[in-house]
C-alpha positions as CSV (number, residue, x, y, z in Angstrom):
1,L,16.6,-11.0,6.1
2,K,14.9,-11.1,2.7
3,L,13.1,-8.1,1.3
4,T,10.3,-8.1,-1.3
5,Y,10.0,-5.6,-4.1
6,T,6.5,-4.4,-4.5
7,L,5.4,-3.4,-8.0
8,T,2.0,-1.7,-8.7
9,M,1.3,-2.7,-12.3
10,A,-0.8,-0.4,-14.5
11,P,-4.1,-2.2,-15.4
12,Q,-4.9,-2.6,-19.1
13,N,-8.4,-3.8,-19.0
14,T,-11.3,-2.2,-17.3
15,S,-14.1,-4.1,-18.9
16,S,-15.8,-5.6,-15.8
17,S,-16.4,-4.7,-12.2
18,G,-15.3,-6.9,-9.3
19,S,-16.3,-4.5,-6.4
20,S,-19.5,-2.9,-5.4
21,A,-19.6,0.6,-3.9
22,P,-19.2,0.5,-0.1
23,A,-22.2,1.4,2.0
24,S,-22.4,5.0,3.3
25,R,-20.1,5.4,6.2
26,P,-19.9,8.1,8.9
27,S,-17.4,10.9,8.9
28,Y,-15.3,11.7,12.0
29,T,-14.0,14.9,13.5
30,D,-10.3,15.5,14.0
31,E,-10.9,15.1,17.7
32,Q,-12.4,11.7,17.3
33,L,-9.6,10.5,15.1
34,H,-7.0,11.9,17.5
35,N,-8.6,10.2,20.4
36,A,-8.9,6.9,18.6
37,L,-5.1,7.0,18.0
38,L,-4.4,7.9,21.6
39,N,-6.5,5.0,22.8
40,F,-4.7,2.7,20.4
41,Y,-1.4,3.9,21.7
42,G,-2.4,3.0,25.2
43,G,-4.0,6.2,26.5
44,S,-2.4,7.8,29.5
45,S,-0.2,4.7,30.0
46,A,1.4,5.0,26.6
47,T,5.2,5.3,26.8
48,A,8.1,6.1,24.5
49,E,9.2,2.5,25.0
50,T,6.2,1.2,23.1
51,C,5.3,4.3,20.9
52,G,8.5,6.3,20.5
53,H,8.8,5.2,16.9
54,I,5.4,6.6,16.0
55,F,5.4,9.9,14.1
56,G,4.3,12.8,16.4
57,F,4.1,10.7,19.6
58,G,4.4,13.0,22.6
59,N,3.9,16.2,20.7
60,P,0.6,17.8,21.7
61,N,0.6,20.0,18.6
62,H,1.2,17.1,16.2
63,E,-0.9,17.2,13.0
64,M,-2.0,13.7,11.9
65,S,-0.4,12.3,8.7
66,M,-2.7,10.9,6.1
67,L,-1.6,7.4,7.1
68,Q,-2.6,8.2,10.7
69,R,-6.0,9.6,9.5
70,I,-6.8,6.5,7.5
71,T,-5.7,4.2,10.4
72,A,-7.8,6.1,12.9
73,T,-10.8,6.1,10.5
74,T,-10.5,2.4,10.0
75,M,-10.4,1.8,13.7
76,L,-13.5,3.8,14.3
77,D,-15.3,2.1,11.4
78,Y,-14.5,-1.3,12.9
79,E,-15.5,-0.1,16.4
80,S,-18.9,0.8,14.9
81,K,-19.2,-2.5,13.0
82,L,-18.4,-4.7,16.0
83,N,-20.4,-2.7,18.5
84,G,-23.4,-3.6,16.3
85,G,-23.2,-7.1,17.7
86,Q,-21.7,-10.4,16.6
87,D,-23.5,-13.5,15.4
88,N,-26.8,-12.4,16.8
89,T,-28.6,-11.1,13.7
90,D,-28.3,-11.5,10.0
91,D,-26.6,-8.2,9.7
92,A,-24.2,-8.7,12.7
93,A,-20.5,-9.0,12.2
94,P,-19.3,-12.6,12.7
95,S,-17.2,-13.3,15.7
96,I,-13.5,-14.2,15.5
97,A,-14.4,-17.8,16.3
98,T,-16.9,-17.8,13.4
99,L,-14.3,-16.3,11.0
100,L,-11.8,-18.9,12.0
101,E,-14.3,-21.6,11.3
102,Q,-14.9,-20.1,7.9
103,A,-11.2,-20.0,7.3
104,S,-10.9,-23.7,8.1
105,S,-13.7,-24.5,5.6
106,F,-12.1,-22.3,3.0
107,H,-8.7,-24.0,3.3
108,K,-10.3,-27.5,3.1
109,A,-12.1,-26.5,-0.1
110,H,-9.3,-24.4,-1.8
111,G,-6.0,-25.4,-0.3
112,P,-3.9,-24.5,2.7
113,I,-2.2,-21.2,3.6
114,L,1.1,-20.7,1.9
115,P,4.1,-19.9,4.2
116,L,5.3,-16.4,3.2
117,Q,8.9,-16.9,4.3
118,S,9.2,-20.0,2.2
119,I,7.8,-18.3,-0.8
120,I,10.3,-15.5,-0.5
121,Q,13.3,-17.8,0.2
122,S,12.4,-20.1,-2.7
123,K,13.4,-17.4,-5.2
124,S,16.9,-16.9,-3.6
125,P,19.3,-15.5,-4.8
126,C,16.8,-13.7,-7.1
127,M,14.3,-11.1,-5.8
128,T,10.8,-12.2,-5.0
129,L,8.3,-10.1,-6.9
130,A,5.1,-8.8,-5.3
131,A,2.4,-7.1,-7.5
132,E,-0.4,-5.0,-6.2
133,F,-4.1,-4.7,-7.0
134,K,-5.4,-1.3,-6.1
135,R,-8.6,0.4,-7.4
136,A,-7.9,3.9,-6.1
137,S,-5.7,5.8,-3.7
138,P,-5.9,9.1,-1.7
139,S,-3.2,10.7,-3.9
140,K,-4.2,9.3,-7.3
141,G,-8.0,9.0,-7.0
142,D,-9.5,6.3,-9.2
143,I,-7.0,4.0,-10.8
144,A,-9.0,1.0,-11.9
145,S,-12.3,1.2,-10.0
146,H,-14.1,-1.2,-12.3
147,L,-11.4,-3.7,-12.9
148,H,-12.1,-7.4,-12.3
149,A,-9.7,-8.4,-9.4
150,G,-9.4,-12.0,-10.2
151,E,-8.6,-11.4,-13.9
152,Q,-6.0,-8.8,-13.1
153,A,-4.4,-11.0,-10.5
154,C,-4.0,-13.8,-13.0
155,V,-2.1,-11.3,-15.3
156,Y,0.3,-10.5,-12.4
157,F,0.7,-14.2,-11.7
158,G,1.4,-14.9,-15.4
159,A,4.0,-12.2,-15.4
160,G,5.9,-13.8,-12.6
161,A,4.5,-12.4,-9.3
162,S,5.0,-14.7,-6.3
163,V,3.0,-12.5,-4.0
164,I,-0.1,-10.5,-4.9
165,S,-1.1,-7.7,-2.6
166,V,-4.8,-6.8,-2.5
167,L,-6.0,-3.4,-1.1
168,T,-9.2,-4.1,0.9
169,E,-9.7,-0.7,2.5
170,E,-13.0,0.7,1.2
171,R,-13.0,4.5,1.7
172,W,-9.9,5.7,0.0
173,F,-8.7,2.6,-1.9
174,K,-12.2,1.3,-2.9
175,G,-11.1,-2.3,-2.1
176,S,-13.0,-5.1,-0.4
177,L,-12.6,-8.5,1.1
178,G,-14.5,-9.7,-1.9
179,D,-11.6,-8.6,-4.1
180,L,-9.2,-10.6,-1.8
181,R,-11.3,-13.7,-2.1
182,E,-11.7,-13.3,-5.8
183,V,-8.0,-13.0,-6.3
184,R,-7.3,-16.1,-4.1
185,L,-9.8,-18.2,-6.0
186,A,-8.8,-17.1,-9.5
187,T,-5.1,-17.6,-9.0
188,T,-5.6,-21.0,-7.4
189,E,-7.7,-22.1,-10.3
190,L,-5.1,-20.8,-12.8
191,A,-2.2,-22.5,-10.9
192,N,-4.1,-25.8,-10.9
193,N,-4.8,-25.6,-14.6
194,N,-1.4,-24.5,-15.9
195,N,1.2,-26.7,-17.6
196,N,-1.3,-29.2,-19.0
197,N,-2.9,-29.7,-15.6
198,Q,0.4,-30.2,-13.8
199,Q,0.0,-28.2,-10.6
200,Q,2.0,-24.9,-10.4
201,Q,2.5,-23.2,-7.1
202,R,0.0,-20.3,-6.8
203,P,1.1,-16.9,-5.5
204,A,0.7,-16.0,-1.9
205,I,-2.1,-13.5,-1.3
206,L,-1.6,-10.5,1.0
207,R,-4.4,-8.5,2.6
208,K,-3.1,-4.9,2.4
209,D,-5.1,-2.8,4.8
210,F,-4.7,-0.7,8.0
211,I,-4.7,-3.6,10.4
212,T,-4.8,-2.8,14.1
213,T,-6.8,-5.8,15.5
214,K,-6.9,-9.6,15.6
215,Y,-10.4,-9.4,14.1
216,Q,-9.0,-8.0,10.8
217,I,-6.5,-10.8,10.6
218,A,-9.3,-13.4,11.2
219,E,-11.3,-11.7,8.4
220,A,-8.3,-12.0,6.1
221,A,-7.9,-15.7,6.9
222,A,-11.7,-16.3,6.2
223,S,-11.3,-14.7,2.8
224,G,-8.3,-16.7,1.7
225,A,-5.3,-14.6,2.6
226,D,-2.0,-16.2,3.1
227,T,-0.5,-13.1,4.8
228,V,-1.4,-9.7,6.1
229,L,0.4,-6.3,6.2
230,L,1.3,-4.9,9.6
231,I,2.6,-1.3,9.5
232,V,5.1,-0.5,12.1
233,A,4.8,3.3,11.6
234,T,1.4,3.4,13.1
235,T,1.5,0.4,15.6
236,P,2.7,0.4,19.2
237,F,5.3,-2.2,19.9
238,N,3.1,-4.3,22.3
239,V,0.2,-4.3,19.8
240,L,2.6,-5.3,16.9
241,Q,3.9,-8.2,19.0
242,E,0.3,-9.3,19.8
243,L,-0.7,-9.1,16.1
244,I,2.3,-11.1,14.9
245,N,1.7,-13.8,17.5
246,F,-2.0,-14.1,16.7
247,A,-1.4,-14.3,13.0
248,R,1.1,-17.1,13.5
249,S,-1.2,-18.9,15.8
250,I,-3.7,-19.3,12.9
251,G,-1.0,-20.2,10.4
252,I,-0.3,-16.8,8.9
253,E,3.2,-15.3,8.6
254,P,2.6,-11.5,8.5
255,L,4.5,-9.1,6.2
256,V,5.8,-6.4,8.5
257,E,6.4,-3.0,6.8
258,V,9.2,-0.7,7.9
259,H,10.4,2.6,6.4
260,A,13.2,3.6,8.8
261,L,15.9,1.9,10.9
262,V,14.1,2.7,14.1
263,E,11.1,0.9,12.8
264,L,13.2,-2.1,11.7
265,D,14.5,-2.4,15.3
266,V,10.9,-2.3,16.6
267,A,9.8,-5.0,14.1
268,I,12.7,-7.3,14.9
269,S,12.2,-6.9,18.6
270,A,8.5,-7.7,18.2
271,G,9.3,-11.0,16.4
272,A,9.1,-10.1,12.7
273,K,11.1,-12.3,10.3
């Protein structure tokens, strides 16, 4: 098992903006958030076998963690987005099939998905460095809200990062899929132009978000991601397994995040590498 070390590098240049402000979004009550999580866990059929590793599961008096609040909010935002229809109007969300067609076109134009496991193992016995692009966070507020994502990613790449993590969550982290695409294109161009036009391997690009659906993985692929983050702490075992399998079915090896031994057991049982 190889582990990556993630480094959030302090940005030095805030001269340009690579992200527009997200559209106004609804707010949700604690009851709505709580119900969204319960439904995600499986409703009345949820069991300790699939959800026992999740913080607060089975405790009727449990107060949601910030991670759980963000995850539930993201789920409700996507529910609203997708319930607006798919592929029927100009404003409709594209279907998974359409997103995968877009991903195929992107890869033909800009190069294939990089295999995450191979990227990590290629640095052995040294540590593989992952650097993170993050505009803001719930705890820090604005960090680099006007930074150009592509330019900063190229700084990380030049400093030796083999993986670049891009926050795409809009509410708290002020990210976007536009940032992800911009990072992928800029680092690809830099890699192709380095060393007197002798091609250098670009970094793998990670979509870091609160992913609970196949749809979000398809979005990531359409925007040029090589991998996606799956968080064991908030994901039932059966859902984690489904997401891992779907990601691999479209050529993406997910990065599965654990913070405790019980989560590591769940991840390995679900098929994480």
